C-alpha angles and dihedrals in degrees: 000000000000092000091049088055090051093048088047091055088053091050096048089063090081097053089043094055093043094051089046090055095047111112091221128113092238097043096086092045089052090047090055091051090050091046091048093050089047089049095050090053085065090062092039103051097054092047090047092047094052096042094049092036090239095139105145141168092247090053091049089054100039097046101063087037093058089046092053093046092048096047093045094051090050094048092046091051091046089051090049095056096042100245088120108047141141113013093359084076087069091057089050091052092047090051099045093041091051092051092052091047095049091048090053094045092051090051090051095049093046091050087057097049101264139102136226103204125199113264129217092250090050086059089053090049091054091049091051092049091052094046091046093051093045093052088047091051089050093049098049118106108287089013122134092268109014129201099345091074093049099093091047092050091049091050091049089049092055091048089052090049091051092050089044093054093042093051091044093054087048094051092043089052095050093044091050092052091048094046092048097048115108108250106193 
C-alpha cells in the first residue's frame, strides 16, 4: 500500500504539470489541488509503511526519488511562470543541485556496501520544500491566493534552500568519510 502511494505521487506529476501549463483560469487552482494531494502522499506512505510493517528497500529507494521529482517539477513550473525569479533562482539551483548530489552519493555509498539513511532534518527539509512550493503555487497569478502570499512563499523557499544546503553538506560529509575509510 505504501509503495502504491509513492508511485501515485510520481504519477501525479504529469497531471500537475499539464494543469499548471493550461491557459485557463482554473488550471493553476487545479494544479495546486493535485500538488497538495501528491504532497500528502509523502506523509501518508511513510506512516502506512511503518504502521503496517511494510518498510522495504523498494520503498526506501522510491520515496526520496518521488519527492525529488515532485519538487523539481514544481520548481521548474514556478520558474517558468515567473513566480520564482531574481535571487529566488539561486534557491532553486541550491535545491536541485543538492538533490542530484545526494542521489549520486547514496548510489556511491550503496555500491560500496554502506547506506546513507534519511535524517530527521532531511525530513523537515522535504516538508519545507513541499510547503514552500505549495504556497508559491497558491500565490501565482490565477492561483488560489494570488500575490498576497508571494512574500511568504519566497521566504519559505529560502528556508527550504537553507535546510537543503545544510542537509546536503551533512550527507556529503558522511558519504566522504564512508568512502575514504579503509575497507580491508
